[in-house]
RODRENVO-465882 format. One record per residue (C-alpha): residue number from 1; x, y, z. Coordinates in steps of 0.1 Angstrom, whole numbers, plus 5000, padded with zeros to 4 digits. Each point is the difference from the previous one (the first is absolute). Layout:
BEGIN
seq  px  py  pz
NUM  X  Y  Z
...
//
This chain:
BEGIN
seq  px  py  pz
1  3352  7422  5952
2  5000  5029  5020
3  5019  5009  5030
4  4996  4992  5037
5  5000  5014  5035
6  5011  4976  5027
7  5003  5007  5038
8  5025  4978  5020
9  5000  5002  5037
10  5039  5000  5015
11  5006  4971  5027
12  5014  5016  5033
13  5030  4978  4998
14  5007  5017  4965
15  5009  5033  5018
16  5035  5013  4991
17  4997  4983  4963
18  5011  5021  4970
19  4965  5008  4980
20  5011  4989  4966
21  5015  4967  5017
22  4966  4991  5019
23  4980  5009  4968
24  5021  4978  4976
25  4990  4970  5024
26  4966  5009  5007
27  4992  5005  4964
28  5026  4972  4983
29  5014  5025  4979
30  5037  5003  4993
31  5015  5030  5022
32  5007  5022  4973
33  4961  4996  4989
34  4992  5009  5033
35  5022  5029  5005
36  4988  5010  4963
37  4964  5003  5015
38  5009  5022  5031
39  5024  5021  4977
40  4972  5006  4979
41  4973  5014  5028
42  4980  4967  4999
43  5006  4990  5036
44  4987  5019  5027
45  5000  5002  5038
46  4970  5019  5017
47  4996  5015  4965
48  5036  5014  4996
49  5027  4991  4976
50  5025  4980  5014
51  5039  4997  4995
52  5008  4959  4989
53  5026  5005  5029
54  4974  5007  5030
55  5000  4982  5027
56  4968  4985  5012
57  4987  5002  5034
58  4978  4969  4997
59  4963  5001  5006
60  4994  5025  4971
61  4980  4995  4969
62  5019  5004  4962
63  4980  5010  4972
64  5012  4986  4967
65  4984  5012  4966
66  5015  4975  4974
67  4997  5010  4963
68  4983  4979  4975
69  5023  4972  4986
70  5019  5011  4968
71  4989  4984  4969
72  5026  4981  4983
73  5006  4991  4961
74  4986  4963  5002
75  5010  4987  4964
76  4979  4979  4981
77  4996  4966  5012
78  4966  4990  5014
79  4991  4994  5033
80  5007  4965  5012
81  4974  4978  5015
82  4991  5004  5039
83  4999  4970  5022
84  4996  5017  5032
85  4994  5039  5009
86  4992  5018  5032
87  5005  5039  5013
88  5036  4992  5006
89  5011  4976  4976
90  4998  4980  4969
91  5012  4970  4984
92  5001  5000  4960
93  5009  4968  4977
94  5031  5015  4982
95  5006  4990  4967
96  5031  4987  4981
97  5024  5025  4983
98  4985  5030  5021
99  5026  5017  5025
100  4988  5008  5032
101  5015  5035  4998
102  5006  5022  4970
103  5033  5000  4983
104  4994  5035  4992
105  4976  5028  5013
106  4967  4990  4979
107  5013  4962  4987
108  4974  4974  5005
109  5001  4981  5035
110  4977  4983  5023
111  5002  5032  5023
112  4989  5021  4975
113  4972  4979  4987
114  4989  4997  5033
115  4994  5035  5004
116  4964  4995  4985
117  4991  4980  5028
118  5004  5027  5028
119  4998  5020  5022
120  5037  4998  5012
121  5019  5025  5021
122  5038  4988  5004
123  5028  5024  5005
124  4976  5028  4985
125  4993  4982  4968
126  4969  4986  4987
127  5019  4962  4993
128  4999  4971  5022
129  5026  4991  5022
130  5024  4970  4994
131  5005  4976  5033
132  5018  4977  4975
133  5009  4992  4964
134  4999  4975  4971
135  5025  4993  4972
136  4987  5014  4966
137  4989  4966  4987
138  4987  4983  5031
139  4962  5001  5005
140  4976  4999  5028
141  4990  5016  5033
142  5018  5035  5005
143  4988  5021  5035
144  4998  5038  4998
145  4991  5024  5027
146  4977  5025  4995
147  5009  5024  5028
148  5034  5009  5018
149  4990  4983  5033
150  4990  4968  4982
151  5034  5000  4980
152  5020  5004  5032
153  4976  4973  5017
154  5009  4976  4970
155  5034  5005  4998
156  5004  4994  5040
157  4981  4966  4991
158  5025  4991  4974
159  5028  5008  5026
160  4988  4980  5026
161  4992  4971  4975
162  4963  5000  5006
163  4989  4999  4962
164  5002  4966  4983
165  5010  5000  4963
166  4994  4967  4980
167  5011  4996  4964
168  4993  4975  4970
169  5029  4990  4982
170  5010  4982  4970
171  5032  4984  5002
172  5023  4977  4979
173  5009  4965  5015
174  4992  4979  5028
175  4999  5018  5033
176  4994  4980  5032
177  4964  4998  5014
178  5007  5030  5020
179  5028  5018  5015
180  5018  5033  5014
181  5028  5021  4986
182  5018  5023  5023
183  5032  5018  4999
184  5022  5033  4991
185  4986  5023  4974
186  5016  5028  4980
187  5008  5018  4968
188  5022  4976  4978
189  5037  5015  4997
190  4999  4989  4964
191  4967  5023  4991
192  4988  5021  5026
193  4965  5000  4981
194  4997  4965  5010
195  4999  4981  5037
196  5010  4971  5011
197  5006  4976  5032
198  5034  4994  4992
199  5015  5026  5018
200  5010  5010  5035
201  4973  5024  5016
202  4985  5011  5028
203  4963  4999  4985
204  4985  4965  4999
205  4970  4987  4978
206  4979  4973  5008
207  4969  4983  4985
208  4981  4969  5002
209  4986  4981  4970
210  4977  4969  4992
211  4989  4982  4967
212  4967  5007  4989
213  5001  4980  4966
214  5028  4981  4984
215  4998  5004  4963
216  5020  4995  4968
217  5038  5007  5011
218  4983  5024  5023
219  4982  5009  5031
220  4976  5024  5014
221  5013  5012  5033
222  4981  5017  5030
223  5027  5023  5014
224  4996  5017  5035
225  5022  5028  5004
226  5017  5007  5035
227  5022  5032  4988
228  4990  5022  4974
229  5034  5008  4976
230  5001  5010  4968
231  5000  4972  4972
232  4999  4977  5032
233  4979  4970  4987
234  5015  4999  4964
235  5037  5003  5016
236  4995  4973  5027
237  4982  4974  4979
238  5024  5008  4972
239  5031  4994  5019
240  4982  4969  5018
241  4999  4979  4965
242  4962  5011  4991
243  4999  5033  4979
244  4968  5018  4993
245  4988  4993  4967
246  4999  5028  4975
247  5024  5025  5025
248  5025  5014  4975
249  5027  5008  5028
250  4997  4972  5021
251  4981  4973  4987
252  4995  4981  4967
253  4980  5008  4970
254  4969  4979  4995
255  4977  4997  4967
256  4973  4999  5026
257  5000  5036  5016
258  5017  5030  4986
259  5006  5021  5035
260  5014  4983  5031
261  4975  4977  5015
262  4993  5016  5031
263  4966  5010  5018
264  4993  5018  5033
265  4970  4976  5008
266  4990  5008  5037
267  5006  5029  5019
268  4989  5001  5040
269  5006  5033  5023
270  4986  5018  5029
271  4973  5028  4987
272  5012  5033  5010
273  4972  5011  5016
274  4994  4975  5027
275  5026  4971  4998
276  4977  4976  4984
277  5014  4972  4977
278  4993  5005  4962
279  5007  4972  4978
280  5001  5007  4964
281  5002  4974  4971
282  5009  5010  4960
283  4989  4976  4976
284  5029  4985  4975
285  5003  5021  4970
286  4993  4990  4965
287  5034  4990  4989
288  5009  4983  5029
289  4969  4979  4998
290  5008  4991  4964
291  5037  4992  5009
292  4987  4975  5027
293  4976  4983  4977
294  5027  4997  4974
295  5027  4985  5025
296  4972  4977  5013
297  4988  4988  4964
298  5014  4966  4991
299  5028  5001  4970
300  4984  4998  4964
301  5008  4966  4984
//
């Protein structure tokens, strides 16, 4: 991808604003990157280089020459299946066992694997931007941004609870037909790598669930997140008495599946370009489909 030249009109009511701060907001960039563009001479007013501390008058035109995004080491994972794609964002079907972000530079990750699905220009890199995350062993719909403005719009939509996330989850036991779990949420005092609802915390976590199928000693739930906390579904269901099958941290082992039986099945979000609602569904992965079939089969005689 080559660099680009963008011309931005400064609104009259922006008079008195510092150039670097106004530019960061106009381009949805971190302040440090907006300032770096100015310092590098890539921002001009009336053809002249500027100081990042310059105060705008309002009404002038700012020219921004943006460099081509930097190529990054992508790792060796193949790109995941694409479920939705447009000029602003895409949704991919994340496989199990692949982390969303690399554990070290060049290590396999979803972000690195998706570099082949470009173009991308997020924070100056030729990689997609993450509007949210999924655990390493969770499968399903993952939303990625193609550029800075799209990422800012999607992050704002998540913060405003305008994005719907629904999961298919296999749990042990016999949960009620439907329910809602809500309460405090924080790191466990006994192990800071784990999370719990059994701790005093100002942070809250909530979700709704409904039984889709009852199985032998288990149930398939449809879970809708109301908040997006780390490990939330796994923690809240386990502490409610319905641990996720195959989850080695909070759940219970199962011969039916070798990883946590958690799948991001549906994602609905406002399209960054015009706010139109987009709904995407991710088909069940093979291992989860096999587990369902195994748990639904009558025991051998």
